[in-house]
KOLDOKE-244650 format. One record per residue (C-alpha): residue in three letters; x, y, z. Coordinates in steps of 0.2 Angstrom, whole numbers, plus 5000, padded with zeros to 4 digits. Layout:
% KOLDOKE-244650
Ala | X | Y | Z
...
END
This chain:
% KOLDOKE-244650
Unk | 4552 | 4739 | 4312
Unk | 4544 | 4744 | 4296
Unk | 4527 | 4736 | 4302
Unk | 4528 | 4747 | 4317
Unk | 4532 | 4762 | 4309
Unk | 4518 | 4760 | 4294
Unk | 4505 | 4757 | 4309
Unk | 4511 | 4772 | 4318
Unk | 4510 | 4783 | 4302
Unk | 4493 | 4778 | 4299
Unk | 4487 | 4782 | 4316
Unk | 4495 | 4799 | 4317
Unk | 4487 | 4802 | 4299
Unk | 4470 | 4798 | 4305
Unk | 4471 | 4808 | 4322
Unk | 4477 | 4823 | 4312
Unk | 4462 | 4823 | 4300
Unk | 4452 | 4830 | 4315
Unk | 4462 | 4847 | 4313
Unk | 4451 | 4851 | 4297
Unk | 4436 | 4839 | 4296
Unk | 4425 | 4853 | 4302
Unk | 4430 | 4867 | 4291
Unk | 4418 | 4863 | 4276
Unk | 4403 | 4859 | 4287
Unk | 4404 | 4875 | 4300
Unk | 4395 | 4887 | 4290
Unk | 4380 | 4875 | 4288
Unk | 4381 | 4869 | 4306
Unk | 4379 | 4886 | 4313
Unk | 4365 | 4890 | 4302
Unk | 4357 | 4873 | 4310
Unk | 4361 | 4880 | 4328
Unk | 4353 | 4896 | 4324
Unk | 4335 | 4896 | 4318
Unk | 4338 | 4915 | 4314
Unk | 4348 | 4920 | 4299
Unk | 4367 | 4921 | 4306
Unk | 4377 | 4937 | 4300
Unk | 4392 | 4932 | 4288
Unk | 4404 | 4940 | 4300
Unk | 4398 | 4928 | 4314
Unk | 4401 | 4912 | 4305
Unk | 4418 | 4918 | 4300
Unk | 4425 | 4923 | 4317
Unk | 4418 | 4907 | 4324
Unk | 4425 | 4896 | 4311
Unk | 4442 | 4905 | 4313
Unk | 4442 | 4903 | 4331
Unk | 4436 | 4885 | 4331
Unk | 4450 | 4880 | 4320
Unk | 4464 | 4890 | 4329
Unk | 4459 | 4885 | 4347
Unk | 4461 | 4866 | 4341
Unk | 4479 | 4870 | 4335
Unk | 4483 | 4882 | 4350
Unk | 4479 | 4869 | 4363
Unk | 4489 | 4857 | 4355
Unk | 4504 | 4869 | 4354
Unk | 4504 | 4872 | 4373
Unk | 4499 | 4854 | 4378
Unk | 4512 | 4845 | 4368
Unk | 4527 | 4848 | 4379
Unk | 4516 | 4841 | 4395
Unk | 4512 | 4826 | 4384
Unk | 4531 | 4824 | 4379
Unk | 4535 | 4823 | 4397
Unk | 4521 | 4811 | 4400
Unk | 4528 | 4799 | 4386
Unk | 4544 | 4798 | 4395
Unk | 4536 | 4793 | 4412
Unk | 4521 | 4781 | 4406
Unk | 4527 | 4775 | 4389
Unk | 4523 | 4780 | 4371
Unk | 4508 | 4767 | 4368
Unk | 4497 | 4774 | 4381
Unk | 4497 | 4791 | 4376
Unk | 4497 | 4786 | 4356
Unk | 4480 | 4777 | 4361
Unk | 4475 | 4791 | 4373
Unk | 4476 | 4803 | 4358
Unk | 4466 | 4791 | 4346
Unk | 4453 | 4788 | 4359
Unk | 4451 | 4806 | 4363
Unk | 4450 | 4812 | 4345
Unk | 4437 | 4800 | 4343
Unk | 4427 | 4805 | 4358
Unk | 4429 | 4824 | 4353
Unk | 4422 | 4820 | 4335
Unk | 4407 | 4812 | 4343
Unk | 4403 | 4825 | 4356
Unk | 4406 | 4838 | 4342
Unk | 4392 | 4830 | 4331
Unk | 4381 | 4831 | 4346
Unk | 4384 | 4848 | 4351
Unk | 4369 | 4860 | 4353
Unk | 4377 | 4877 | 4357
Unk | 4391 | 4887 | 4351
Unk | 4399 | 4886 | 4369
Unk | 4398 | 4867 | 4367
Unk | 4408 | 4868 | 4351
Unk | 4422 | 4877 | 4359
Unk | 4423 | 4867 | 4375
Unk | 4424 | 4850 | 4364
Unk | 4435 | 4858 | 4351
Unk | 4449 | 4863 | 4365
Unk | 4446 | 4845 | 4373
Unk | 4449 | 4837 | 4356
Unk | 4465 | 4847 | 4354
Unk | 4472 | 4844 | 4371
Unk | 4470 | 4825 | 4369
Unk | 4475 | 4823 | 4352
Unk | 4490 | 4832 | 4356
Unk | 4495 | 4816 | 4366
Unk | 4498 | 4808 | 4349
Unk | 4512 | 4819 | 4342
Unk | 4525 | 4819 | 4354
Unk | 4522 | 4802 | 4358
Unk | 4524 | 4797 | 4340
Unk | 4540 | 4807 | 4336
Unk | 4548 | 4798 | 4353
Unk | 4542 | 4781 | 4346
Unk | 4551 | 4784 | 4330
Unk | 4565 | 4789 | 4339
Unk | 4565 | 4772 | 4349
Unk | 4564 | 4761 | 4336
Unk | 4575 | 4768 | 4323
Unk | 4594 | 4768 | 4322
Unk | 4604 | 4783 | 4320
Unk | 4604 | 4780 | 4301
Unk | 4587 | 4778 | 4299
Unk | 4580 | 4790 | 4311
Unk | 4580 | 4806 | 4300
Unk | 4570 | 4797 | 4288
Unk | 4557 | 4791 | 4300
Unk | 4554 | 4808 | 4308
Unk | 4552 | 4815 | 4290
Unk | 4538 | 4802 | 4287
Unk | 4531 | 4808 | 4303
Unk | 4530 | 4825 | 4297
Unk | 4523 | 4820 | 4280
Unk | 4509 | 4810 | 4288
Unk | 4504 | 4823 | 4299
Unk | 4505 | 4837 | 4285
Unk | 4494 | 4825 | 4274
Unk | 4482 | 4822 | 4289
Unk | 4479 | 4841 | 4290
Unk | 4475 | 4842 | 4272
Unk | 4464 | 4826 | 4270
Unk | 4453 | 4832 | 4284
Unk | 4443 | 4845 | 4275
Unk | 4442 | 4835 | 4260
Unk | 4435 | 4820 | 4272
Unk | 4424 | 4833 | 4280
Unk | 4416 | 4840 | 4263
Unk | 4414 | 4823 | 4255
Unk | 4406 | 4815 | 4269
Unk | 4394 | 4830 | 4273
Unk | 4376 | 4828 | 4272
Unk | 4361 | 4835 | 4281
Unk | 4357 | 4818 | 4287
Unk | 4359 | 4799 | 4285
Unk | 4347 | 4786 | 4288
Unk | 4352 | 4767 | 4292
Unk | 4341 | 4752 | 4293
Unk | 4348 | 4737 | 4300
Unk | 4334 | 4724 | 4303
Unk | 4324 | 4731 | 4318
Unk | 4337 | 4743 | 4320
Unk | 4332 | 4761 | 4314
Unk | 4347 | 4775 | 4314
Unk | 4347 | 4792 | 4308
Unk | 4362 | 4804 | 4309
Unk | 4355 | 4822 | 4306
Unk | 4359 | 4841 | 4308
Unk | 4375 | 4840 | 4297
Unk | 4383 | 4827 | 4311
Unk | 4388 | 4813 | 4298
Unk | 4406 | 4820 | 4295
Unk | 4410 | 4821 | 4314
Unk | 4402 | 4802 | 4316
Unk | 4411 | 4794 | 4302
Unk | 4427 | 4802 | 4307
Unk | 4425 | 4795 | 4325
Unk | 4421 | 4778 | 4317
Unk | 4438 | 4778 | 4308
Unk | 4447 | 4784 | 4323
Unk | 4438 | 4769 | 4333
Unk | 4443 | 4757 | 4321
Unk | 4462 | 4763 | 4321
Unk | 4462 | 4763 | 4339
Unk | 4458 | 4744 | 4340
Unk | 4470 | 4741 | 4326
Unk | 4483 | 4750 | 4336
Unk | 4479 | 4742 | 4352
Unk | 4481 | 4723 | 4345
Unk | 4497 | 4727 | 4336
Unk | 4506 | 4742 | 4340
Unk | 4518 | 4737 | 4355
Unk | 4526 | 4749 | 4368
Unk | 4543 | 4754 | 4361
Unk | 4551 | 4759 | 4377
Unk | 4549 | 4743 | 4386
Unk | 4554 | 4733 | 4370
Unk | 4570 | 4742 | 4367
Unk | 4575 | 4743 | 4384
Unk | 4572 | 4724 | 4387
Unk | 4583 | 4721 | 4372
Unk | 4597 | 4731 | 4379
Unk | 4597 | 4723 | 4397
Unk | 4597 | 4706 | 4390
Unk | 4586 | 4691 | 4392
Unk | 4594 | 4683 | 4409
Unk | 4585 | 4680 | 4424
Unk | 4593 | 4696 | 4434
Unk | 4585 | 4707 | 4420
Unk | 4568 | 4699 | 4419
Unk | 4565 | 4703 | 4437
Unk | 4569 | 4721 | 4435
Unk | 4554 | 4733 | 4436
Unk | 4548 | 4741 | 4420
Unk | 4552 | 4758 | 4428
Unk | 4571 | 4754 | 4430
Unk | 4571 | 4747 | 4411
Unk | 4564 | 4762 | 4406
Unk | 4577 | 4773 | 4415
Unk | 4591 | 4762 | 4409
Unk | 4585 | 4765 | 4390
Unk | 4585 | 4785 | 4394
Unk | 4603 | 4784 | 4401
Unk | 4608 | 4774 | 4387
Unk | 4602 | 4786 | 4373
Unk | 4604 | 4802 | 4384
Unk | 4612 | 4817 | 4373
Unk | 4621 | 4833 | 4375
Unk | 4612 | 4848 | 4378
Unk | 4606 | 4856 | 4363
Unk | 4617 | 4870 | 4357
Unk | 4608 | 4884 | 4346
Unk | 4624 | 4893 | 4343
Unk | 4632 | 4878 | 4335
Unk | 4617 | 4874 | 4325
Unk | 4617 | 4891 | 4318
Unk | 4605 | 4904 | 4310
Unk | 4602 | 4892 | 4296
Unk | 4592 | 4881 | 4307
Unk | 4581 | 4895 | 4313
Unk | 4578 | 4901 | 4295
Unk | 4571 | 4884 | 4291
Unk | 4560 | 4882 | 4306
Unk | 4554 | 4901 | 4301
Unk | 4550 | 4893 | 4284
Unk | 4541 | 4880 | 4291
Unk | 4530 | 4893 | 4301
Unk | 4527 | 4902 | 4285
Unk | 4521 | 4887 | 4274
Unk | 4510 | 4881 | 4287
Unk | 4503 | 4899 | 4289
Unk | 4499 | 4898 | 4271
Unk | 4491 | 4881 | 4270
Unk | 4480 | 4884 | 4287
Unk | 4475 | 4901 | 4279
Unk | 4469 | 4894 | 4262
Unk | 4459 | 4880 | 4272
Unk | 4450 | 4891 | 4282
Unk | 4447 | 4906 | 4270
Unk | 4444 | 4894 | 4256
Unk | 4430 | 4884 | 4267
Unk | 4422 | 4902 | 4271
Unk | 4423 | 4908 | 4253
Unk | 4417 | 4892 | 4244
Unk | 4400 | 4894 | 4254
Unk | 4399 | 4914 | 4255
Unk | 4405 | 4918 | 4238
Unk | 4405 | 4904 | 4226
Unk | 4391 | 4895 | 4232
Unk | 4398 | 4878 | 4232
Unk | 4390 | 4864 | 4242
Unk | 4400 | 4855 | 4255
Unk | 4403 | 4840 | 4243
Unk | 4411 | 4853 | 4230
Unk | 4421 | 4861 | 4244
Unk | 4427 | 4843 | 4247
Unk | 4433 | 4840 | 4228
Unk | 4443 | 4854 | 4231
Unk | 4452 | 4849 | 4246
Unk | 4453 | 4831 | 4240
Unk | 4463 | 4839 | 4224
Unk | 4474 | 4847 | 4236
Unk | 4477 | 4833 | 4245
Unk | 4480 | 4821 | 4231
Unk | 4493 | 4831 | 4222
Unk | 4502 | 4834 | 4238
Unk | 4502 | 4816 | 4242
Unk | 4508 | 4811 | 4225
Unk | 4521 | 4823 | 4222
Unk | 4529 | 4821 | 4239
Unk | 4533 | 4804 | 4236
Unk | 4536 | 4805 | 4216
Unk | 4542 | 4822 | 4210
Unk | 4553 | 4827 | 4226
Unk | 4563 | 4811 | 4225
Unk | 4566 | 4815 | 4205
Unk | 4570 | 4833 | 4206
Unk | 4582 | 4829 | 4221
Unk | 4594 | 4822 | 4207
Unk | 4595 | 4839 | 4198
Unk | 4589 | 4853 | 4209
Unk | 4594 | 4858 | 4227
Unk | 4583 | 4855 | 4241
Unk | 4583 | 4873 | 4246
Unk | 4579 | 4879 | 4227
Unk | 4565 | 4867 | 4227
Unk | 4558 | 4875 | 4242
Unk | 4561 | 4892 | 4234
Unk | 4550 | 4887 | 4220
Unk | 4538 | 4879 | 4231
Unk | 4534 | 4895 | 4239
Unk | 4532 | 4904 | 4222
Unk | 4520 | 4891 | 4216
Unk | 4510 | 4891 | 4231
Unk | 4509 | 4910 | 4233
Unk | 4504 | 4911 | 4214
Unk | 4491 | 4897 | 4216
Unk | 4484 | 4909 | 4230
Unk | 4484 | 4924 | 4220
Unk | 4474 | 4915 | 4207
Unk | 4460 | 4911 | 4219
Unk | 4456 | 4928 | 4218
Unk | 4450 | 4927 | 4200
Unk | 4445 | 4909 | 4199
Unk | 4427 | 4905 | 4201
Unk | 4422 | 4889 | 4191
Unk | 4425 | 4873 | 4199
Unk | 4437 | 4867 | 4185
Unk | 4447 | 4881 | 4187
Unk | 4447 | 4882 | 4205
Unk | 4454 | 4864 | 4206
Unk | 4468 | 4869 | 4192
Unk | 4474 | 4883 | 4202
Unk | 4473 | 4872 | 4219
Unk | 4483 | 4860 | 4212
Unk | 4498 | 4872 | 4208
Unk | 4495 | 4878 | 4225
Unk | 4496 | 4860 | 4232
Unk | 4512 | 4856 | 4220
Unk | 4521 | 4870 | 4228
Unk | 4516 | 4864 | 4245
Unk | 4523 | 4846 | 4240
Unk | 4539 | 4854 | 4236
Unk | 4541 | 4863 | 4252
Unk | 4536 | 4850 | 4266
Unk | 4547 | 4835 | 4263
Unk | 4563 | 4846 | 4258
Unk | 4561 | 4858 | 4274
Unk | 4561 | 4841 | 4285
Unk | 4575 | 4834 | 4276
Unk | 4586 | 4850 | 4277
Unk | 4581 | 4852 | 4296
Unk | 4585 | 4833 | 4299
Unk | 4602 | 4837 | 4291
Unk | 4606 | 4852 | 4302
Unk | 4601 | 4845 | 4318
Unk | 4614 | 4832 | 4319
Unk | 4612 | 4820 | 4333
Unk | 4597 | 4830 | 4341
Unk | 4587 | 4825 | 4325
Unk | 4571 | 4821 | 4338
Unk | 4572 | 4836 | 4348
Unk | 4573 | 4848 | 4333
Unk | 4559 | 4840 | 4323
Unk | 4549 | 4841 | 4338
Unk | 4552 | 4860 | 4338
Unk | 4548 | 4860 | 4319
Unk | 4530 | 4853 | 4325
Unk | 4529 | 4867 | 4336
Unk | 4534 | 4879 | 4322
Unk | 4520 | 4869 | 4311
Unk | 4507 | 4874 | 4326
Unk | 4511 | 4892 | 4326
Unk | 4508 | 4893 | 4307
Unk | 4492 | 4884 | 4309
Unk | 4486 | 4896 | 4323
Unk | 4492 | 4911 | 4314
Unk | 4485 | 4906 | 4298
Unk | 4468 | 4902 | 4306
Unk | 4467 | 4918 | 4315
Unk | 4474 | 4931 | 4302
Unk | 4464 | 4922 | 4289
Unk | 4448 | 4923 | 4297
Unk | 4450 | 4942 | 4303
Unk | 4456 | 4947 | 4285
Unk | 4441 | 4938 | 4276
Unk | 4430 | 4946 | 4289
Unk | 4436 | 4964 | 4285
Unk | 4438 | 4960 | 4265
Unk | 4436 | 4943 | 4257
Unk | 4451 | 4947 | 4245
Unk | 4463 | 4953 | 4258
Unk | 4469 | 4936 | 4265
Unk | 4473 | 4929 | 4247
Unk | 4481 | 4945 | 4243
Unk | 4492 | 4947 | 4258
Unk | 4498 | 4929 | 4259
Unk | 4501 | 4928 | 4240
Unk | 4514 | 4941 | 4242
Unk | 4521 | 4934 | 4259
Unk | 4524 | 4917 | 4249
Unk | 4530 | 4925 | 4232
Unk | 4542 | 4936 | 4242
Unk | 4548 | 4921 | 4252
Unk | 4551 | 4911 | 4236
Unk | 4560 | 4925 | 4226
Unk | 4570 | 4929 | 4241
Unk | 4576 | 4912 | 4243
Unk | 4580 | 4911 | 4224
Unk | 4590 | 4928 | 4226
Unk | 4599 | 4921 | 4240
Unk | 4604 | 4904 | 4231
Unk | 4609 | 4913 | 4215
Unk | 4620 | 4925 | 4225
Unk | 4628 | 4909 | 4234
Unk | 4632 | 4901 | 4217
Unk | 4639 | 4917 | 4210
Unk | 4653 | 4918 | 4225
Unk | 4657 | 4900 | 4221
END
């Protein structure tokens, strides 16, 4: 089970890189597509829309792919999600017009959306009731880390061209396309590994439940899948019984993803337009963000849980995240920006795993369903953060950081006040 889960998490991580890999590259890519000077507002709006359309198509396509995962199995959709993401990256690198960028970006969002519901269902198939919440939390963490590592990967691999000479083969990748082709190569490699070593979870689980006798071997695959679904059928989700706290946690999920995505989009624009950073320097900033989130989600949160409640950590996380975004208003030099982003990333590292854990506890026997709804809340935050961040930046470059800083710090202080008020009532 551990081997399957680890491979699945790697696949999910690689696919979710596709959301942000284009962010540090797009301002330079647009200047390549247009021989004449491109107005700043045009670059901002297109970067915003190209980021949000990916998340929006994922949002509306996920229920469709979730139904298909029950019909055809998890493995085909996982492989389709990886392959579709890889093809979309190649086509994005080959794009020769803005219209083609939009078409390819929407296609990439649609195909990559096959991965997330199938991955969530896969975890539900291979885990026991006791381990399911932990498995779902790992899925959410892998997805979040992929979304933040994507911009770092794009920035660090950005080159105007790369020239390879292998014997008689002379290959040159140019026009700022290397990040997309390298991401595609990583996805194709992951596809080969998954094709070889990731089995179908539905058929394997249903086979074990119906036995190994002659009669069971003669049953069709569809009958075995139907037996598995009947065995694990749950009562309908009762939102009144789950209560307002779960809705609050889902709202906090949307707000946190809103802030993170707004930071990604706005900083990619600010770095090129206001700070004069190269794509590689921008990549360093996103690498710092991803590194801090990775380390502290694993180490600090488990340590703090012994002394601080999960909701208090979430409140602290929102306060730190909002403070970091506020400080980006005045940070200019790369070392200071890296330090400020580390503060913001530490806040996000406190928020994500604790929200997943709290939602898992509230969802009772509906863990998979509710965490799937949390994925929808994530997507809503990503769409809203990208759209509003770009619009505010085009209007006034300080506006997105100011608005989001107030929202996040206010959320953190409100959670802290509620926690203090609850303790005083005890």
